[in-house]
Each structure stands twice: as structure tokens, then as C-alpha cells.
C-alpha positions in Angstrom: 0.0 0.0 0.0 1.3 3.5 -1.0 2.4 5.6 2.0 -0.4 8.2 2.6 1.7 10.1 5.1 4.4 11.4 2.6 5.5 15.0 3.0 3.4 17.4 1.2 6.1 19.3 -0.8 6.8 16.3 -2.9 3.7 17.2 -4.8 5.5 20.2 -6.5 7.6 17.8 -8.6 4.6 17.7 -11.1 4.5 20.4 -13.6 0.7 20.8 -14.1 0.2 20.8 -10.4 2.9 23.6 -10.0 1.1 25.7 -12.7 -2.2 25.4 -11.0 -0.7 25.9 -7.5 1.1 29.0 -8.6 -1.9 30.5 -10.4 -4.1 29.9 -7.5 -1.7 31.7 -5.1 -2.1 34.8 -7.2 -5.9 34.5 -7.5 -6.2 34.0 -3.8 -4.3 37.3 -3.4 -6.8 39.1 -5.5 -9.9 37.5 -3.8 -8.7 38.4 -0.4 -8.0 42.0 -1.6 -11.5 42.2 -3.1 -13.2 40.9 0.1 -11.6 43.8 2.1 -12.9 46.3 -0.6 -16.4 44.8 -0.6 -16.6 44.8 3.2 -15.4 48.4 3.6 -17.6 49.6 0.8 -20.6 48.1 2.4 -19.7 49.5 5.8 -19.1 53.1 4.3 -22.4 52.9 2.5 -24.5 51.7 5.4 -22.6 51.7 8.7 -24.9 48.7 9.6 -23.6 45.4 11.0 -26.7 43.7 9.7 -25.9 44.8 6.1 -22.3 43.3 6.5 -24.0 40.1 7.8 -26.2 39.9 4.6 -23.0 39.5 2.5 -22.6 36.1 4.1 -26.2 35.2 3.5 -26.0 36.2 -0.1 -22.8 34.1 -0.4 -24.5 31.2 1.3 -27.6 30.7 -0.9 -25.7 29.9 -4.1 -23.6 27.3 -2.2 -26.7 25.7 -1.0 -28.6 25.8 -4.3 -25.8 25.4 -6.8 -23.2 23.5 -4.8 -24.4 19.9 -5.3 -25.1 20.6 -9.0 -21.4 21.9 -9.4 -20.3 18.6 -8.2 -22.2 16.8 -11.0 -20.6 19.3 -13.4 -17.2 18.5 -12.1 -17.7 14.8 -12.5 -19.3 14.9 -15.9 -17.6 17.7 -18.0 -14.1 18.5 -19.2 -12.7 20.0 -16.1 -10.2 22.2 -17.7 -12.8 23.9 -19.9 -15.0 24.3 -16.9 -12.3 26.1 -15.0 -11.6 28.4 -17.9 -15.2 29.3 -18.2 -15.8 29.9 -14.4 -12.6 32.0 -14.2 -13.9 34.2 -17.1 -17.2 34.7 -15.2 -15.5 35.6 -12.0 -13.2 38.1 -13.9 -16.5 39.8 -15.2 -18.1 40.2 -11.7 -14.8 41.9 -10.3 -14.6 44.1 -13.4 -18.2 45.1 -13.0 -17.5 46.3 -9.4 -14.5 48.2 -10.5 -16.2 50.0 -13.4 -19.4 51.0 -11.4 -17.2 52.3 -8.6 -15.3 54.5 -10.9 -18.4 55.9 -12.6 -20.3 56.4 -9.3 -23.1 54.0 -10.1 -22.2 51.4 -7.4 -25.1 50.5 -5.2 -25.9 47.9 -2.5 -28.2 45.9 -4.8 -25.3 45.7 -7.4 -22.8 44.7 -4.7 -25.2 41.9 -3.5 -26.0 40.9 -7.1 -22.3 40.5 -8.0 -21.4 38.7 -4.7 -24.4 36.2 -5.5 -23.2 35.6 -9.0 -19.6 35.1 -8.0 -20.7 32.7 -5.3 -22.7 30.7 -7.8 -19.7 30.5 -10.2 -17.3 29.5 -7.3 -19.7 26.7 -6.3 -18.9 25.2 -9.7 -15.2 26.1 -9.8 -14.2 24.8 -6.4 -15.3 21.2 -6.8 -14.0 21.2 -10.3 -10.4 22.1 -9.1 -10.6 19.5 -6.3 -11.7 16.9 -8.8 -9.0 17.7 -11.1 -6.2 17.0 -8.6 -6.0 13.2 -9.1 -5.0 13.8 -12.7 -2.2 16.1 -11.6 -0.6 14.0 -8.8 -0.5 10.4 -7.9 -2.9 9.2 -5.1 -0.2 8.9 -2.6 0.4 12.7 -2.9 -3.1 13.9 -2.9 -3.2 14.9 0.8 0.0 16.8 0.2 -1.2 18.6 -2.8 -4.2 19.8 -0.8 -2.1 20.9 2.1 0.2 22.9 -0.3 -3.0 24.5 -1.7 -3.9 25.6 1.7 -0.5 27.0 2.3 -0.6 29.0 -1.0 -4.0 30.4 -0.4 -3.2 31.4 3.2 0.2 32.9 2.2 -1.6 35.1 -0.4 -4.1 36.0 2.2 -1.5 37.6 4.3 -0.6 40.1 1.7 -4.0 40.3 0.1 -5.9 41.9 3.0 -2.9 43.9 4.3 -2.2 45.4 0.9 -5.9 45.6 0.1 -6.6 47.6 3.2 -3.7 50.1 2.1 -5.0 50.2 -1.5 -8.5 50.9 -0.3 -7.5 53.5 2.2 -5.0 55.3 -0.1 -5.6 54.3 -3.7 -9.3 53.5 -3.9 -11.8 50.6 -4.2 -11.7 50.4 -7.9 -8.1 49.5 -8.0 -8.6 46.6 -5.6 -11.4 45.3 -7.8 -9.5 45.7 -11.0 -6.5 43.8 -9.6 -8.8 41.0 -8.6 -10.1 40.8 -12.1 -6.7 40.5 -13.5 -5.7 37.7 -11.0 -8.3 35.4 -12.7 -6.7 35.8 -16.0 -3.5 34.2 -14.5 -5.5 31.1 -13.6 -6.9 30.8 -17.1 -3.5 31.0 -18.5 -2.2 28.3 -16.3 -5.1 25.9 -17.2 -4.5 26.5 -20.9 -0.9 25.6 -20.5 -1.5 22.3 -18.7 -0.6 19.1 -20.6 -2.9 16.8 -18.7 -6.2 15.8 -20.5 -8.5 14.3 -17.8 -11.6 12.5 -19.2 -14.3 12.3 -16.6 -15.5 8.9 -15.7 -18.8 7.8 -17.5 -21.8 8.6 -15.2 -24.5 6.0 -14.7 -27.0 8.7 -13.8 -27.5 12.4 -14.7 -29.1 15.4 -13.1 -31.1 14.9 -9.9 -30.1 11.2 -10.0 -26.5 11.9 -10.0 -26.8 14.3 -7.0 -28.9 11.6 -5.3 -26.2 9.0 -6.0 -23.5 11.3 -4.6 -25.5 12.0 -1.4 -26.3 8.3 -1.0 -22.6 7.5 -1.2 -21.8 10.3 1.4 -24.6 9.2 3.7 -23.1 5.8 3.8 -19.7 6.9 5.0 -20.2 8.4 8.5 -16.5 9.5 8.9 -16.8 11.7 5.8 -20.3 13.1 6.8 -18.9 13.6 10.4 -16.0 15.6 9.4 -18.0 17.8 7.2 -20.6 18.4 9.8 -18.0 19.2 12.5 -16.5 21.7 10.0 -20.0 23.3 9.4 -21.0 23.8 12.9 -17.5 25.1 14.0 -17.3 27.7 11.1 -21.0 28.6 11.6 -20.5 29.7 15.3 -16.9 30.9 14.7 -17.5 33.2 11.7 -16.4 36.7 12.7 -14.7 38.2 9.5 -17.8 40.3 8.5 -17.5 42.0 11.9 -13.9 43.0 11.5 -14.6 46.5 10.1 -16.5 47.3 13.3 -13.5 46.0 15.5 -11.2 48.1 13.4 -13.3 51.3 13.5 -15.1 51.3 16.9 -13.3 48.9 19.3 -9.6 48.9 18.3 -9.7 52.3 16.5 -7.3 51.4 13.8 -9.2 52.4 10.6 -9.1 50.9 7.1 -5.5 50.1 6.9 -5.8 48.4 10.4 -8.7 46.4 9.1 -6.1 44.7 6.7 -4.1 43.8 9.7 -7.1 42.1 11.4 -8.0 40.2 8.4 -4.5 39.1 7.5 -3.6 38.0 11.1 -5.5 34.6 10.7 -3.7 34.0 7.5 -0.3 34.6 9.2 -1.3 32.0 11.6 -2.5 29.7 8.9 0.7 29.9 6.9 2.6 28.8 10.0 0.1 25.9 10.6 0.3 24.9 6.9 4.1 25.1 6.9 4.2 22.7 9.7 1.6 20.4 8.1 3.6 20.5 4.7 6.9 19.6 6.4 5.6 16.9 8.6 4.1 13.4 7.9 0.3 13.2 8.2 -0.6 11.9 11.6 -1.9 8.4 11.8 -5.1 9.6 13.5 -6.0 12.8 11.6 -9.5 13.1 13.0 -8.1 13.3 16.5 -6.0 16.2 15.3 -9.1 17.9 13.8 -10.8 17.9 17.2 -7.8 19.4 19.0 -7.4 22.1 16.3 -11.1 23.2 16.5 -11.0 23.4 20.3 -7.9 25.7 19.9 -9.8 27.6 17.2 -12.8 28.3 19.4 -10.7 29.3 22.4 -8.8 31.9 20.3 -11.9 33.4 19.0 -13.5 33.7 22.4 -10.4 35.4 23.7 -10.4 37.8 20.7 -14.1 38.8 21.4 -13.1 40.3 24.8 -9.7 41.6 23.9 -9.1 45.4 23.7 -5.3 45.2 23.2 -4.3 45.2 19.5 -1.1 42.9 19.8 -3.1 40.3 21.9 -6.0 40.5 19.4 -3.7 39.9 16.4 -2.0 37.0 18.3 -5.4 35.4 19.1 -6.4 35.8 15.5 -3.2 34.2 14.3 -3.8 31.3 16.7 -7.3 30.7 15.2 -5.9 30.9 11.7 -3.2 28.2 12.5 -5.7 25.9 14.1 -8.0 26.3 11.2 -5.3 25.5 8.6 -4.4 22.3 10.5 -8.0 21.3 10.7 -8.4 22.0 6.9 -5.4 19.9 6.0 -6.5 17.0 8.1 -10.1 17.1 6.8 -8.8 17.1 3.2 -6.6 14.1 4.1 -9.5 11.9 5.3 -11.6 13.0 2.4 -9.1 12.2 -0.3 -8.0 8.9 1.1 -11.6 7.6 1.5 -13.4 9.0 -1.7 -13.1 7.0 -4.8 -12.2 9.0 -8.0 -15.7 8.8 -9.6 -17.2 10.5 -6.6 -14.7 13.2 -6.1 -16.6 16.1 -7.7 -19.8 15.4 -6.0 -18.1 14.8 -2.6 -16.0 17.9 -3.1 -19.2 19.9 -3.8 -20.8 18.6 -0.7 -17.8 19.5 1.3 -17.8 22.9 -0.3 -21.4 23.3 0.7 -20.4 22.6 4.4 -17.1 24.4 4.3 -18.4 27.6 2.5 -22.0 27.5 3.8 -20.9 27.4 7.4 -19.0 30.6 7.6 -21.2 32.4 5.0 -24.4 31.5 7.0 -22.3 32.2 10.1 -21.6 35.6 8.9 -25.2 36.5 8.8 -25.8 34.8 12.2 -22.9 36.9 13.6 -24.2 40.1 12.1 -27.7 39.4 13.6 -26.3 38.5 17.0 -24.0 41.5 17.0 -26.9 43.9 16.2 -28.7 42.5 19.4 -26.0 42.1 22.0 -22.9 43.8 20.6 -20.0 42.6 18.5 -17.8 41.5 21.4 -20.4 39.3 23.0 -21.2 37.9 19.6 -17.7 36.7 18.9 -17.2 35.4 22.5 -20.4 33.4 22.5 -19.4 32.1 18.9 -16.2 30.9 20.2 -17.6 29.0 23.2 -20.4 27.5 21.0 -17.7 26.3 18.5 -16.0 24.1 21.3 -19.3 22.8 22.5 -20.6 21.8 19.1 -17.2 20.1 18.4 -17.6 17.9 21.5 -21.2 17.1 20.6 -20.3 15.9 17.1 -17.5 13.7 18.3 -20.0 12.1 20.6 -22.4 11.5 17.7 -19.8 10.2 15.4 -16.9 8.5 17.4 -15.1 7.3 14.3 -13.9 10.9 13.7 -11.2 10.3 16.4 -10.7 6.6 15.8 -10.1 6.6 12.0 -6.5 5.8 10.9 -4.9 6.7 7.6 -3.8 3.1 7.0 -7.4 1.9 7.2 -8.7 0.2 4.0 -11.0 2.8 2.3 -13.5 0.0 1.6 -14.2 -0.3 5.3 -15.8 3.3 5.4 -17.5 3.2 1.9 -21.1 2.2 1.1 -21.3 -1.5 -0.3 -21.0 -1.9 -4.1 -24.6 -3.0 -4.4 -25.8 0.4 -3.0 -23.7 2.5 -5.5 -22.5 0.9 -8.7 -19.0 2.0 -9.6 -18.7 3.3 -13.2 -15.9 2.8 -15.5 -12.6 4.2 -14.4 -11.5 7.6 -15.6 -8.7 8.0 -18.0 -6.0 10.7 -17.8 -2.6 11.5 -19.2 -0.4 12.5 -16.3 2.8 14.6 -16.9 5.4 14.0 -13.9 8.0 16.4 -15.2 
């Protein structure tokens, strides 16, 4: 059996993976910078925490409605073409925000509309990228490839929010939007330059039937469902990014440039956590590591909610980011080792629904709670509820902590008579 605990950096030996990894690093920079611009623009236009929270709700509904269908698209159509199409659409949304900001026609309905459209497109793009990974690296290096992806994303997130805050404060919102639009062109170029040609596996069902087939598989694998659920409840209660403009302006009093520091602090911690994960071998019991990481995540958020000292606030945010990065890497390890190739798109879509839906819906919840009891109490209670919900989920699904990476994947999958396996996918892999 191939060693599933290989060090993550070995995945960079593969040319096509390096292309996608590098391009996504740049795209993540633009996306984080755009999020700073959108959040600050909404705050300037409304000065209302509930309006900021609505951004999370607008981002959540597309994940809920389009997410599973996006997984079917990832398992059925040419994944490279799908990525090019989705990146073009995302480029247009950011360009629209830039143009309307310049000519003064920007409005809250337009911001919400572009946010909604971008979330719909991302619900297709994200599972497609994850489903493409098996064609870029061998199975034994899948966990490492995902870990490096997290590292690249979080590294870009350090500079994205910080520089985004400076650009918004001194250069203007339109520049931030425009740079984000250009970053999607880099991903398009990388996908076009790839040599791999992955042919999706023939699907025995289509449409709603394909979605049901994927859900039936997921329902029959408690460890996968449990890991996704524990991620959802933790990110739902722990979501606080949408409240950062209020912390920056009214509590810590550091303004727009300081907002970038608050948003980038978790990314600094996440990079440190990802660096550790990329250099070390995957633990034999990754589920136990997930539980420990989420408990640390919740405690750091609770501490941040009551902190009034900027260095301590930044340290706690960095701690939450490090814990979250470790949890993400270990969740991806479990998902990639257990999920068969012909279900990767649909399982990735279901995971995205949990992973994106939790924080997006949580942003609305945190904005609503903050409007009732104040932002500090909202973040404090969210951190405490994160820890409580984690313990409840472990009690409900004990295999989360007992799963071992050397387990036979078949032990955790539904029986063949429940879900018929289609013909294997074919791919041409370049290992240069």
C-alpha cells in the first residue's frame, strides 16, 4: 500500500500541479483583496452590521442551491474547460464592481448581485479544481497537494488583506477590484498551459439522479459526513470576519489600513500551521487532530472577542488561523483517502457546501447577534459554542477520532450493491 503520510512538498515535482498551485496563489491574493474592498464599501455605504452580515447570507444561498449541481458538472464535463469558463465569469464580476465604482453607479443591490453571481460560479469552480487533482498528482500525494494548496491560499491571504487595506485607504476601491479581475486571467493561462487531459468517468446517472447518487454515497460513509458536519458547526459559530470593520473602527480604532491587519492575522497563523503540516508526515489519526485544532480555534476566537489590546487581538487571530489551517489539511486528508475517483466532484461539492455554507451563513448569524448584543459578545459566544458543538459532534460520530490513515478505504464506503461503480476515468499525467 502506498504511504499516505508522505511529506506535502513532494507534490510540487509535477509540472501541471505547479502551474495550478502558482496561479491559485495569485488568484487568492486578488480574492482576499476584493473581500476587504467589498466589506469596507458596504460599511461606508451603510454603517450597519446587519448589512455586512447579509453579505454572508448572499454568499451562502448559491452554495446551498448550486453546490451539489456543481459537483455533478465536475464529475461529468471536461474539467479544464469548466475552469476556464468559471474564471472568465469571476473576472467579469470583479470588473463590474471596478467600473461601477469608478463611474459612481455602485449601489448595495449591485454589490449583492455581483457577490451572489460570484458565489454561484465558485460553487462550480471549487469542486472542479478539487476533482482535477487526481489527474495532476499520484494518489499517494493527494493529501500533500491539498495541504500545499491551503498553504498557497493562506500565504496570499497575508498580503492580500494587508495590501488591500492600504489600497482601499489610499488608492481607492476600484483599484482593488481591478487587480482581482486580473488575477483570474492568471488562472486561465495556467489551465490552458496544462498538458494533462483528464476524461471524466462515465456517469451511470444524470441530473438529480447523479446528485442523489453522490448523497447516497456520502450518507453511507459516517466518517466523511461527520468531518464535514463538524466543520460546518465550527465555522458557523466561529464566523467573525464580517464584523472586522466594526472592530477596526469602533473597538480597536485602527481604521481601514488596520482592518487589513485584522483580516491578515489569521492568514499569518494559517501559513505557520500549513508550513508545519507541509513539512511533517500526516498523523496516523487525523480525526483526533481535527478535534484538537477546532478546540484551539474556538478558544482563540472567544479570547479575541473580549480583547481590547491590539497585539493580543492579532495573536489570538493568528492562533485561530493556525488551528483552522491544521483542521483543513487533516479534513482534506481524510476526504481524499476515502473518496473514490468517480465521486470526487460530488463529494468535493458537498464538502464545499459545508465548508463555505458554514462561515457564510455564520456571517449573517454573527451580524444578527452583534446587532442584538454587541460585536464583542457575539464573537465570545461564537467561540464558546464552537467548542461545545465540536464535542457534541465527536460524541455523535466517534469514528472521527478513531479513523487511521492506513485503514482500508472500503471499510468506510457504502457497499458496491448500493452505489454501482462506473468505468474508471482515464488521464494522461505529466510528471516532469
